[in-house]
Wavefront OBJ file of the C-alpha trace (Angstrom):
o trace
v 22.074 4.974 -16.900
v 19.378 2.367 -17.293
v 19.020 -0.405 -14.771
v 18.750 -3.961 -16.036
v 16.065 -6.406 -14.994
v 17.453 -9.070 -12.689
v 15.799 -12.452 -12.376
v 16.304 -15.264 -9.922
v 14.684 -18.224 -8.228
v 14.158 -16.264 -4.996
v 12.558 -13.259 -6.662
v 9.387 -13.511 -4.587
v 11.344 -12.503 -1.506
v 11.669 -9.024 -2.978
v 8.021 -8.414 -2.168
v 8.922 -7.986 1.482
v 9.976 -4.448 0.608
v 6.322 -3.495 0.367
v 4.878 -4.690 3.655
v 3.525 -1.370 4.956
v 4.170 2.345 4.721
v 4.337 5.199 7.155
v 0.583 5.575 6.782
v 0.122 1.956 7.816
v -1.125 0.985 4.379
v -0.628 -2.314 2.619
v -0.529 -2.792 -1.122
v -2.405 -5.569 -2.855
v -1.879 -6.385 -6.508
v -4.602 -7.836 -8.714
v -3.563 -9.339 -12.018
v -4.812 -11.668 -14.707
v -3.286 -14.252 -16.991
v -5.016 -16.196 -19.709
v -4.644 -19.367 -21.737
v -7.504 -18.767 -24.178
v -9.834 -20.278 -21.643
v -11.025 -19.087 -18.256
v -8.719 -16.221 -17.239
v -7.059 -16.636 -13.870
v -7.192 -13.656 -11.532
v -4.891 -13.292 -8.566
v -4.719 -11.180 -5.462
v -1.359 -10.961 -3.728
v -0.207 -8.967 -0.729
v 2.845 -6.891 -1.441
v 4.865 -8.790 1.164
v 4.367 -11.952 -0.902
v 1.855 -13.602 1.419
v -1.775 -14.464 0.968
v -1.873 -14.932 -2.780
v -5.417 -15.861 -3.708
v -6.743 -17.185 -6.998
v -10.278 -16.150 -7.776
v -12.356 -16.460 -10.914
v -14.687 -13.507 -11.198
v -14.099 -12.986 -14.917
v -15.834 -15.798 -16.845
v -14.335 -17.961 -19.584
v -16.281 -16.101 -22.268
v -14.106 -13.045 -21.608
v -10.778 -14.801 -21.945
v -8.625 -11.808 -22.971
v -8.986 -9.218 -20.203
v -6.866 -6.162 -21.011
v -7.636 -3.689 -18.263
v -9.283 -3.743 -14.835
v -10.892 -1.067 -12.682
v -13.188 -1.181 -9.667
v -15.837 1.424 -8.828
v -16.807 1.608 -5.153
v -20.296 3.047 -5.468
v -21.364 0.310 -7.868
v -19.355 -2.454 -6.155
v -18.490 -3.615 -9.660
v -15.424 -4.651 -11.566
v -15.213 -3.169 -15.065
v -12.826 -4.676 -17.582
v -11.952 -4.718 -21.271
v -12.235 -8.010 -23.126
v -9.841 -7.656 -26.056
v -10.926 -10.640 -28.204
v -10.219 -8.990 -31.567
v -13.274 -8.191 -33.647
v -15.803 -8.963 -30.934
v -14.189 -7.082 -28.069
v -16.191 -5.420 -25.349
v -16.253 -3.516 -22.101
v -17.850 -5.642 -19.400
v -19.060 -5.196 -15.845
v -19.510 -7.801 -13.166
v -20.373 -7.708 -9.476
v -17.575 -8.190 -6.988
v -18.896 -11.677 -6.184
v -18.865 -12.760 -9.843
v -22.589 -12.387 -10.552
v -24.340 -10.039 -12.927
v -22.015 -10.133 -15.937
v -23.183 -7.353 -18.256
v -22.077 -5.866 -21.563
v -21.357 -2.154 -21.172
v -20.013 -1.635 -24.708
v -19.856 -4.319 -27.426
v -18.592 -4.549 -31.012
v -15.066 -3.287 -30.294
v -11.949 -4.363 -32.179
v -9.153 -4.229 -29.612
v -10.475 -2.958 -26.266
v -7.894 -2.312 -23.561
v -6.744 0.067 -20.842
v -9.900 1.006 -18.936
v -10.049 3.688 -16.209
v -12.943 5.121 -14.188
v -14.022 8.589 -13.123
v -16.435 7.172 -10.582
v -17.219 10.607 -9.158
v -18.934 11.395 -12.461
v -20.058 7.853 -13.362
v -17.782 7.673 -16.408
v -15.502 5.029 -17.916
v -12.630 5.738 -20.305
v -11.041 3.084 -22.529
v -9.114 2.578 -25.761
v -9.919 0.656 -28.909
v -6.379 0.294 -30.215
v -7.355 -1.151 -33.606
v -9.759 1.650 -34.536
v -7.475 4.299 -32.965
v -10.143 5.738 -30.666
v -10.337 6.611 -26.976
v -13.927 6.465 -25.734
v -15.850 7.862 -22.802
v -19.059 6.163 -21.705
v -21.401 6.158 -18.726
v -21.013 3.161 -16.446
v -24.418 1.880 -17.575
v -23.274 1.885 -21.214
v -25.179 4.963 -22.291
v -23.738 8.129 -23.760
v -20.732 6.598 -25.489
v -18.608 9.134 -27.326
v -15.174 9.174 -28.956
v -13.047 11.828 -27.291
v -9.729 11.120 -29.075
v -9.758 9.772 -32.641
v -7.830 10.005 -35.899
v -5.062 8.089 -37.640
v -2.758 7.664 -34.634
v -2.634 4.366 -32.761
v -3.531 5.209 -29.173
v -2.490 2.963 -26.311
v -3.641 2.521 -22.711
v -4.654 5.546 -20.685
v -4.368 7.122 -17.236
v -6.638 9.689 -15.584
v -5.651 12.701 -13.492
v -8.939 13.420 -11.740
v -7.452 16.249 -9.688
v -6.552 18.307 -12.758
v -9.212 16.747 -15.035
v -6.764 15.368 -17.594
v -6.431 12.126 -19.540
v -2.945 10.868 -20.465
v -2.350 8.313 -23.217
v 0.384 6.727 -25.280
v 0.589 7.406 -28.999
v 2.586 4.728 -30.842
v 2.199 6.381 -34.244
v 3.724 9.671 -33.155
v 6.029 7.971 -30.605
v 4.761 10.206 -27.831
v 2.811 10.500 -24.617
v -0.002 13.026 -24.839
v -2.690 14.490 -22.619
v -5.993 16.270 -23.068
v -8.945 17.475 -21.062
v -11.399 14.751 -20.106
v -13.602 15.664 -23.073
v -10.657 15.302 -25.480
v -10.074 19.024 -25.985
v -6.763 20.849 -25.515
v -4.737 17.886 -26.729
v -0.982 18.313 -26.375
v 2.236 16.281 -26.474
v 3.997 15.840 -23.138
v 7.083 13.891 -24.257
v 8.149 12.327 -27.564
v 10.947 10.516 -29.389
v 13.637 9.422 -28.771
v 12.493 8.924 -25.171
v 9.221 7.341 -26.325
v 8.618 4.715 -28.993
v 5.706 2.365 -28.189
v 4.200 3.459 -24.839
v 1.928 0.448 -24.348
v 0.950 1.155 -20.730
v 0.861 4.297 -18.605
v 0.120 5.336 -15.014
v 0.389 8.503 -12.897
v 1.641 9.599 -9.521
v -0.391 12.804 -9.471
v 0.852 14.031 -6.106
v 4.489 13.700 -7.187
v 3.844 15.073 -10.684
v 5.190 11.955 -12.423
v 4.212 9.861 -15.449
v 5.322 6.214 -15.592
v 5.073 4.034 -18.669
v 6.236 0.777 -20.219
v 7.688 1.101 -23.706
v 7.398 -2.162 -25.626
v 9.481 -1.517 -28.749
v 12.623 -3.712 -28.826
v 14.825 -0.643 -29.202
v 13.431 0.815 -25.978
v 11.750 -1.987 -23.990
v 12.003 -0.178 -20.677
v 10.026 1.108 -17.739
v 10.403 4.879 -17.810
v 9.201 8.003 -16.088
v 9.218 11.770 -16.510
v 7.614 14.814 -14.947
v 4.108 15.726 -16.098
v 5.578 18.641 -18.050
v 7.789 16.207 -19.996
v 11.046 17.067 -18.282
v 13.245 14.754 -16.231
v 13.069 11.649 -18.436
v 14.541 8.476 -16.913
v 14.577 4.868 -18.155
v 14.436 3.265 -14.737
v 14.339 -0.463 -15.641
v 15.676 -1.732 -18.956
v 14.733 -5.075 -20.485
v 16.648 -7.015 -23.140
v 16.374 -5.477 -26.591
v 15.449 -8.843 -28.099
v 12.131 -8.685 -26.228
v 9.142 -6.374 -26.605
v 6.481 -7.732 -24.296
v 5.932 -4.865 -21.840
v 2.186 -4.440 -21.703
v 0.650 -2.809 -18.629
v 1.790 -0.806 -15.581
v 0.342 0.526 -12.338
v 1.717 2.347 -9.302
v 1.338 2.436 -5.544
v 2.228 6.097 -4.881
v 2.244 5.628 -1.117
v 4.910 2.928 -0.891
v 6.533 4.283 -4.083
v 6.533 1.066 -6.097
v 5.570 0.345 -9.683
v 4.206 -2.956 -11.015
v 4.190 -4.046 -14.644
v 3.428 -6.893 -17.043
v 5.837 -8.540 -19.494
v 4.186 -11.148 -21.708
v 7.188 -12.238 -23.819
v 10.435 -14.077 -23.172
v 11.088 -17.062 -20.929
v 13.350 -15.033 -18.628
v 11.122 -11.967 -18.504
v 7.558 -13.255 -18.841
v 5.376 -12.538 -15.835
v 4.568 -9.793 -13.339
v 7.189 -7.411 -11.964
v 7.706 -4.760 -9.320
v 10.385 -2.180 -8.547
v 10.903 0.962 -6.528
v 9.863 4.064 -8.445
v 13.519 4.883 -9.063
v 13.975 1.472 -10.707
v 15.891 -0.236 -7.924
v 14.827 -3.626 -6.594
v 13.334 -4.894 -9.872
v 11.811 -8.295 -9.060
v 9.592 -10.748 -10.912
v 7.022 -11.676 -8.279
v 4.950 -13.994 -10.486
v 6.487 -16.066 -13.257
v 4.361 -17.029 -16.237
v 6.349 -19.586 -18.230
v 5.822 -20.906 -21.714
v 5.399 -24.476 -20.450
v 1.953 -23.861 -18.958
v 0.734 -21.839 -21.935
v -0.388 -18.902 -19.784
v 0.154 -15.298 -20.786
v -0.029 -12.300 -18.410
v -2.460 -9.617 -19.502
v -3.194 -6.818 -17.042
v -2.448 -5.515 -13.550
v -4.235 -3.362 -10.964
v -2.706 -2.014 -7.766
v -4.929 -1.534 -4.740
v -3.968 0.198 -1.518
v -5.556 -1.220 1.620
v -5.500 1.845 3.878
v -6.457 0.446 7.256
v -3.773 -2.065 8.163
v -2.469 -0.059 11.102
v -5.079 2.687 11.245
v -8.152 2.486 13.451
v -10.874 1.571 11.009
v -13.291 4.067 12.581
v -11.042 7.031 11.717
v -11.364 6.624 7.959
v -8.816 7.793 5.422
v -10.213 11.050 4.005
v -7.374 13.512 3.308
v -4.785 10.951 4.379
v -2.716 11.684 1.280
v -2.291 15.230 2.568
v -0.992 13.985 5.882
v -4.035 14.194 8.189
v -7.296 12.258 8.402
v -10.430 14.408 8.246
v -13.965 13.632 9.392
v -16.636 14.058 6.726
v -19.534 11.996 8.143
v -21.598 13.599 10.909
v -24.721 12.718 12.892
v -26.579 15.648 14.479
v -23.507 17.744 13.749
v -20.994 15.478 15.469
v -18.562 12.913 14.134
v -18.280 11.279 17.531
v -15.509 11.277 20.085
v -12.610 8.916 20.646
v -14.954 5.938 20.367
v -16.789 7.556 17.406
v -20.189 7.303 19.116
v -23.001 9.845 19.038
v -25.987 9.702 21.400
v -29.369 10.337 19.790
v -32.869 10.500 21.219
v -35.472 8.267 19.618
v -38.219 10.873 19.825
v -36.098 13.557 18.161
v -35.182 14.081 14.563
v -31.888 12.411 13.608
v -29.879 14.128 10.917
v -26.786 12.791 9.211
v -24.702 14.791 6.750
v -21.591 14.240 4.690
v -19.117 17.041 4.015
v -16.890 17.663 1.038
v -13.286 16.441 1.478
v -10.726 19.197 2.087
v -8.992 18.517 -1.226
v -12.205 19.289 -3.121
v -13.283 17.107 -5.991
v -16.838 16.161 -6.781
v -17.554 14.532 -3.436
v -19.496 11.548 -4.776
v -20.156 9.098 -1.985
v -21.725 5.845 -0.867
v -22.747 5.232 2.771
v -23.374 1.778 4.248
v -24.988 0.911 7.563
v -25.260 -1.986 9.948
v -26.688 -2.785 13.342
v -24.389 -2.875 16.341
v -20.907 -1.629 17.125
v -17.921 -2.543 14.973
v -15.350 -4.958 16.318
v -11.972 -6.240 15.216
v -13.669 -9.404 14.032
v -16.061 -7.460 11.798
v -13.495 -5.379 9.881
v -14.031 -6.262 6.233
v -11.785 -5.546 3.235
v -13.699 -4.075 0.322
v -12.644 -5.160 -3.164
v -9.718 -3.740 -5.062
v -9.850 0.006 -4.634
v -11.478 1.014 -1.374
v -9.850 -0.284 1.779
v -11.577 -1.697 4.871
v -14.927 -1.048 6.482
v -15.512 -1.565 10.183
v -18.383 -3.952 9.538
v -19.424 -6.353 6.775
v -21.216 -4.635 3.912
v -24.572 -6.347 3.532
v -25.488 -7.433 0.037
v -29.083 -7.889 -1.021
v -29.476 -10.948 -3.268
v -25.753 -11.474 -2.902
v -24.972 -8.542 -5.162
v -26.437 -5.119 -4.395
v -25.143 -3.285 -1.313
v -27.653 -2.312 1.342
v -26.801 1.348 1.633
v -28.229 4.263 3.529
v -27.782 6.617 0.588
v -25.565 7.381 -2.336
v -25.463 9.763 -5.234
v -27.177 7.444 -7.690
v -29.775 5.594 -5.647
v -31.516 6.300 -2.345
v -32.105 3.258 -0.163
v -33.526 3.217 3.338
v -32.299 -0.273 4.185
v -29.885 -0.647 7.066
v -29.222 -4.102 8.386
v -31.677 -6.771 7.387
v -34.861 -5.359 8.917
v -33.923 -1.836 9.946
v -35.286 1.306 8.385
v -33.431 4.519 8.952
v -33.726 7.374 6.501
v -36.455 8.699 4.266
v -36.203 8.013 0.530
v -36.221 11.686 -0.407
v -34.066 13.340 -3.045
v -30.473 13.279 -1.815
v -27.888 15.638 -3.346
v -25.651 13.809 -5.789
v -22.460 15.183 -4.321
v -21.238 16.234 -0.901
v -22.037 18.317 1.028
v -25.329 16.503 1.441
v -27.934 15.547 4.000
v -28.043 11.803 3.603
v -30.313 10.567 6.418
v -33.299 12.177 8.066
v -36.075 10.515 10.018
v -38.314 11.337 12.965
v -39.831 8.859 15.424
v -38.727 5.777 13.515
v -40.386 2.849 15.332
v -37.305 0.716 14.775
v -35.066 3.174 16.598
v -36.086 2.145 20.081
v -33.943 3.001 23.127
v -30.904 0.761 23.247
v -30.567 0.478 19.479
v -26.980 0.759 18.259
v -26.363 1.533 14.595
v -23.055 2.126 12.739
v -22.658 3.962 9.440
v -19.601 4.393 7.224
v -18.868 4.772 3.535
v -16.536 5.687 0.703
v -16.120 9.087 -0.925
v -14.258 10.498 -3.908
v -11.304 12.384 -2.455
v -8.447 13.922 -4.487
v -6.539 14.147 -1.201
v -6.619 10.383 -0.785
v -3.459 8.345 -0.483
v -5.070 5.774 -2.784
v -4.016 6.193 -6.392
v -7.483 6.718 -7.820
v -8.774 9.106 -5.200
v -11.076 6.907 -3.113
v -11.262 7.301 0.674
v -13.122 5.580 3.476
v -15.174 7.988 5.589
v -14.955 8.041 9.334
v -17.413 5.712 11.029
v -20.100 7.016 13.362
v -21.950 4.765 15.815
v -25.398 5.954 16.878
v -26.594 5.002 20.353
v -30.319 5.579 20.794
v -31.205 6.790 24.296
l 1 2 3 4 5 6 7 8 9 10 11 12 13 14 15 16 17 18 19 20 21 22 23 24 25 26 27 28 29 30 31 32 33 34 35 36 37 38 39 40 41 42 43 44 45 46 47 48 49 50 51 52 53 54 55 56 57 58 59 60 61 62 63 64 65 66 67 68 69 70 71 72 73 74 75 76 77 78 79 80 81 82 83 84 85 86 87 88 89 90 91 92 93 94 95 96 97 98 99 100 101 102 103 104 105 106 107 108 109 110 111 112 113 114 115 116 117 118 119 120 121 122 123 124 125 126 127 128 129 130 131 132 133 134 135 136 137 138 139 140 141 142 143 144 145 146 147 148 149 150 151 152 153 154 155 156 157 158 159 160 161 162 163 164 165 166 167 168 169 170 171 172 173 174 175 176 177 178 179 180 181 182 183 184 185 186 187 188 189 190 191 192 193 194 195 196 197 198 199 200 201 202 203 204 205 206 207 208 209 210 211 212 213 214 215 216 217 218 219 220 221 222 223 224 225 226 227 228 229 230 231 232 233 234 235 236 237 238 239 240 241 242 243 244 245 246 247 248 249 250 251 252 253 254 255 256 257 258 259 260 261 262 263 264 265 266 267 268 269 270 271 272 273 274 275 276 277 278 279 280 281 282 283 284 285 286 287 288 289 290 291 292 293 294 295 296 297 298 299 300 301 302 303 304 305 306 307 308 309 310 311 312 313 314 315 316 317 318 319 320 321 322 323 324 325 326 327 328 329 330 331 332 333 334 335 336 337 338 339 340 341 342 343 344 345 346 347 348 349 350 351 352 353 354 355 356 357 358 359 360 361 362 363 364 365 366 367 368 369 370 371 372 373 374 375 376 377 378 379 380 381 382 383 384 385 386 387 388 389 390 391 392 393 394 395 396 397 398 399 400 401 402 403 404 405 406 407 408 409 410 411 412 413 414 415 416 417 418 419 420 421 422 423 424 425 426 427 428 429 430 431 432 433 434 435 436 437 438 439 440 441 442 443 444 445 446 447 448 449 450 451 452 453 454 455 456 457 458 459 460 461 462 463 464 465 466 467 468 469
């Protein structure tokens, strides 16, 4: 039996269901609405507190239809629909550096990132093509094309699959990440117009919003197509379901409905469909229309920030960052000798994957006052990430670029070739004049981790503090 959407003036109170999970994680939801002017972007805690309006996306890109954040670039990538002159854009997390990644699209929407391999995937619904492109805009290629109208997409980076809706064939399909081995997972009558899709890879579930009036529901099934359920059913007079995302840790789904006075806005429910609540109303009076939604899991609400979150989705945190072979003790500190070689390495997460990483550094020990939330898909670091020119992170090393900047005036690490993926030696320096006795330096980063509890496989590494003797 389908469950009906229930509305009410106290709907926001339903967000209290999502305060934290057994892992101590908190969900944040990022969403956009537009009025054919500057799009408004919001950040809201899942318990309904702390809603923030920010304006990273500029007025020129007034129809955002898909958001994704890549931790190694510290960039937000988004589709600007704007029929006929649509594009894929990138912008720094502080709103600077707006750049065209792909231009000349008809109906761009539904972007996802394989940041371990520096790839973006998105749909041009009007031309019936799913594209793959490098994050710098090079190497664009159609991977799914033909006469079928393809909808938004979802990536399974553990099994290297792309899932997408097909409104022409009334189906949900999947293929390898290069578009090969295309197959139908589930079709009519369960599927009609699958306008948005997301995955709970660990649970083996597909969730989608079906926007045809005859269906107009939030639904799910197993990744083999079995076990279909319409978990939340909207009125058949409406057909505005547009986008969906999931927090697999707290087991909640969030979706967008852009039609109907009683349905228009942003919604959440448990993954079984119970507790359906409109947490942000977008009425016709103000002329705003909801467009897209992105769920972010903040992993460190109750966890010690120094422990990191690698392998947390498998039930146990795992150290991957080491200095002179040690990840540190209870206080995560490692003693080093200034006159000796200092070697830092990063290991591959237990769940495998490509192990792409980014490591940041700062002077001093972390403190509760210095814990800093990173944007949208990463979690918290134990110290503020320093940005050069207000945009580019000062990093020790990552798979794309090798910096030797730590802190504002500290050098630690030689700019030699660093392996692109873990395991890797990321820092190595002997007799650095800046590493005098008494120097304290902390390093921490993010790594691609299929064992992560975060939906898109990003984990924070453990932090290691170096104390120079």
